[in-house]
N, C-alpha and C positions, 0 to 999 in steps of 0.2 A: 489576544485576551492572554495567550502564553507564547512565551519567548525561550528557549533552550539556545546555550550559546557553550559550545564545548565542553560538554558535558561528559567527565571520564569516572568510572568507577572501580575501585581496583580491589580486589579479594586478594591480599597477600602479593604473589608477584601477577596474579590471574586479572586481566582487564574483561568485565564483564558487558561495558560501556567503554566505547574509545571515539571522544572527541565528539560527539552526538549534536548538532544542531538543525532546530527546525521550531516552527511559529505555526500557530494556530489561530486564526481569525475569529471574530465574536459570530457566534448565531450558526456555527458551523458544526456538521458531524464527522470528525475526522477518525478514520481507521488507523489502527496502528497494527501494521501486520509484518509479520514475520514468523519462520518455524520454529517450533520447542526450543527452547534454550538461545534466541537471539537475542536476547537481552531487553524483553518488551516490558516485562513485568518489575524488574529494575529500574526501567527509566520511570516507568508511570508512580512507585514508591518515591524515587526522590523528587517526583512533581508535584505528587499529593503531600510532603514533609516527611512521611514515614521512614526515607532512610537518608543518610546524609551520603553526598557525593564528596569522592574524592578531589575533586576541581571541577569547578565550570561554575554557569550563572542561570538563574531561572528565577523568569518574573512572572509573575500571575496576577491578572489583572491591574498592572503598575506596581505591583509590592514583590520586593525581593525576598524568596522564599527563607533566605537566611539572615539577612537585617531586619525583615519586618515579617516573622513566621505567621504570629495572630492576623495580619491582615492577609495576607496570603492565602492561609489555611480557611479562613470565615468566607471565603469565595469558591471554595471547592466542595464539593461530595464526593466521596470517595465510595468505590466497592470493589475491594480487594476479589482474587478470584475463590478465597476460601472467606464466605460472607461474614462479619463479626457479629455472629446471632450468640444470645444467652436462651438456651432451648427451654430451661424452666419458666420463663416469661410467656405471658401472652404477647399476643401481636401487639396488641395497643399499648400493654404495658413499656414494652421493648421501645418502643416508637418514644414514648413520653419521656422515656429514661434519655435515650438520645436527644432528643429537644432539649431536654432541660441542659444536658451537657455541652451542647451546640449555644444555649444561651439565648434560645426562641422565647418572644414575650408571650406570646398567647398557646400555649403549647399544646392543648388538646384541639384547638382550632386547625394548627398544623398537624398534627396526627391523624384528624378527620382530611383534611385534604391529600396527604398522602397516601393514607389509605386509598380515598375514591380513585386516585390517579394511577392506584399501581393495583386494582382490583382487590383488594385485601377487606373491605367493608364488611363481610359476611362471615370475617374470618379473625374478627378483631379481637373475641375472645377465648381464642384458638390458642394453646400451648404450640410455641412454636417447634418444639421437640416433636408433635402430630402432625406436622405440615410434609407435605412433597416437598421435592427437592426444588420442584419450579417454583411453588409456593414461598420456599425459604430465599429462593433469588429475588423472588418480589420484594419480600421484607428485606432483604439486603439494598436493593434499590429505592426502595421509601426511604430508611436508614439514610441512605445519601441525597435525598432531596427535601430531607424533613425541613431543615432550616432555609431553602429554598434559594440557593447557590445559583451564583451565576454560570460555572461551571461542574458536570458533572464526569468522572472519571470512573469508567466499567472496565475491569480487567477479568475477561475472560466469561462474560457475563452467562453464556449459553451452554457451558462446557457440562456435559454428562445430562443433558438435558434432551427428552424425547421427542418426538418429530412436531407435535403439538404443539407443545409447551417452548421450544425452540420459535416458532411463528407467531405465537404471541411475546414473547419477550423481544422479538425484533421488532413488532407493531408498538410495543412500549417504547422501545427506543427510540423508534421516527416520532412518537409523540413528543417524547422530551425533546427532541432536537427543535420542535418550535419554539420553545421557550429558552433554552439553555445553549451554552455549548459544550459539546461531547466529546470526549475522546472515549473510543473503542477499540479494545486490545482483542486481537483474534488472530489466528491462524488457520481460520477457515475462510477462504477466499469467496466464496458464493456469500457468507455473512457481510463480509465488507462492500462486495458487490449492490447489494440490495439497500443496504442499510446506509451509506456512508456516502458523503458529497466528496471527499477529498481522502488521499492514505498517505501517508508514511511508511514506507517499506524500509526494516531493519534487518540485518543478516551480519550474525556475528559481532554484534555491540556497534555497528556502524549503519548511518543510515545512505542508503543506496538509490533513494527516490524519495522525494513528495512534489505531489500535483494533484490537480483533480481528475476523479476518475476518467474522463474524456480524454484530457492532455497524456496522463499515463498509457493509455490503450493507443493513442497514434503515435508515442514515441516506441512501439513495437516495432521492429525491423524484419519482423518475421513475414510470412507470406495465408495468405487464405486459401483454405483448402475446398476442394468442390469433389464430392465425391460418387460417380453416377453407376450405377449400371445400366445397361441398354443391351438390346438384342441384335445382333450382328457381328462383324469380324473387328480383329483387333486393327485391321491394317488401318482400316477407314478411320477409326477412332483416333489413330497416330496422327493420321492427315490433318485431319479436324482440329486436333491439339493444337499441330504444328503453325495451323494457319492462323492462329490466335494468338497475337504479338504479347499480350498481358501474362500468356500461361509461360512459367518458366521451366516447370518441371512439371512430366508427364510420368506417372505408373500403370500401363496397361496389363491386362491379364487375362487371357481369353479363357472363358468358363466351360464347363460344360451344356449341353440343349443349345447353344447357338448365343449364349450369354456372352458378354465382355464386360471386364470392371477397370473403370478408370479411378484415378486418384489425380488429381489436377492443380498445382500448386501454383497462384496467381498472386500479383502485386496487392499490396492489403489495401490497397487504396482503389483498387478495381473489383466491380462485382461481373465476376463473367457468365452467370447462369443465362442470363436471357441470349446473350450471344451464342452460346452453346445449344440451347434450345432449337432455336432457329437452323443453326448448321447441321445438327441431328437430324430435325425435320426432313431438309433440305436433302441429305443422305437419304431417306427412308429409314431410317434407323429407331424407333419407339424408345423412350427412356421411360423405365420400369421404376427405377428410384435415384432421388438426386438429394445429398443432405450438404449444409454448407456450413462451415467451420470459420467461421468470424474472429477475428482477434480479440482474445478476453483478456480481463486483467489473471487471470490463472498462464496466461502464457506471456506477461510480461513481467510476472512476480519467478518465473523456472528461468528464464532470459536475464532476470538480474541478479539470480542467487547461483548460476551456475557457474562448474569450473571458479567458484569463487571458496579454495580450502580455508579453514579457520587458519588465523597464526599462531606459530607456534609458541607456546609459553615456555618458564621456565621456573619448576617448583622453588623452594627453599633452597635444598637439596642442589641444585642445579640441573638437575635431571628434567628431559621433557617430560610434560604431564602427561597423563594416560586419559584424564578425562578433563574437557575443559570447561566444564560448568562450574557456576561459582561456589556452589555446594559441595562439589568436590576438592575445590581449591581450598576452603575455607576449613572443611575435616583435615586436610591434609596439614596444614598450619595448625589444626587444633592439637592433633596429633604429636606433631614437633614439639610443641608447647608442654604437651605434658610428658613426652618424653625429658624433655631439660628439667622440669618441676621436680620428678621422678630421682633423677642422678644427683641434684641440689640435696633433695631428701636425705638420699641415702649416704651423703658426704658428710651431712649432719648428723645424722644418727651414729656411724664410727666415729665421731669424733665425740661424740656425748660421753662425758668420763662416769665411773661406775662411782657408787656411794662406798662406805666403809664395808656395809655388809653384802658387797658384792653385787649388789641389785642395781640396774639401771638409774640415774638420776632424774626419770622422767616418771610423774605420777601414772598409776595404774588406773583406766577407767571403771569406774565401782559399779555401773548399771544401771545407779539409783535414777531415779526422776528428779528434775527440780524442784524444790520444794514449794508446794502450792501451786505446780502447773499442770497436776492432774493429768499428763502425759504419759506415755513410754517412754523408754530409751529407745535409740534409733535400731540397738541391736535385737532390741524384744520386739520391736513395733510389728502387728500382725498383719496381713493383707488388706484387711479391711479399712485400716487408717489409711488418713487421706488429709492434706493442709488444702483448705477452703482458699475461695479464690481472695475473699474479701476478709479471712478471718474468721474468727466463729469457734 
């Protein structure tokens, strides 16, 4: 359904996305996982067609995002991290507006369907500005599915929500996965584990893993941990641990009041709890508590992203970049462009000949308004003036 090949995005000399390649099959909820600044939003913006890539290929439902952008975008419903809402509209007005922009034939039927799926029917006449953040996120999801797209892309849909709202949005995403291919971007490991069928892990703009959650977990080469508190002595616990071949390491500590604590590391494909239970029983040592730490997506993520420093990039001036975020690189380039423009402007002004009366050849601003405009000049404009989004 989605295929990305050798995707690159540069901001000046900084590469936010470095040769990213992955694919998502139809009917899958795919988690796009990575820490803040890893390149998740940049990649998703490129897939959705809202940001141009420096190089690479993106195919959506068989349509190239550059050669056939309308065909590709018609298959996508996109919720960016900041929902694109008009707060002065009601929920149903806004959804009708989006439906019309997307070319939906029976707009109001589509609006009713989207509000019902997202739990917004009772809020149809409510101004968006008066909704809670959780319901604003629902409106954002509703606009993404208003045209019944085959692919729904959600960028950090639960960020900033309270626990109850997070649970509701996750349930909604699972429901959407029944009828749509869903790409869910998040840096919350538990969210990916609960909602997604597979995951793509991106770090420093590069894909470090892509597979089903089960396979990703099995790739982890760490150990399962068993933490035991028992009544007895440390020497006996040491002998028990040494007698079990699957246990690779044992941290044993004698505690007050005849207690001993043991943290035992075993092979990831071996569950040693039952064996430990009977060995401790044979030694007449009652186990007071036992906890088991299985291999989790969090362990996989930490293993894949540890000891991987960000590649050093150079600014346009040739020095090392202090901040490797796309925004910082873009801002540095903008400042450099402003500096050059100011130097060129100074050169032009110094070369402007004066008139015969000793004044500059440049006309002085009059401060008057344009005839018939009814607007104040820029230097006299009050703080209350503003430029409407759609004119007026």
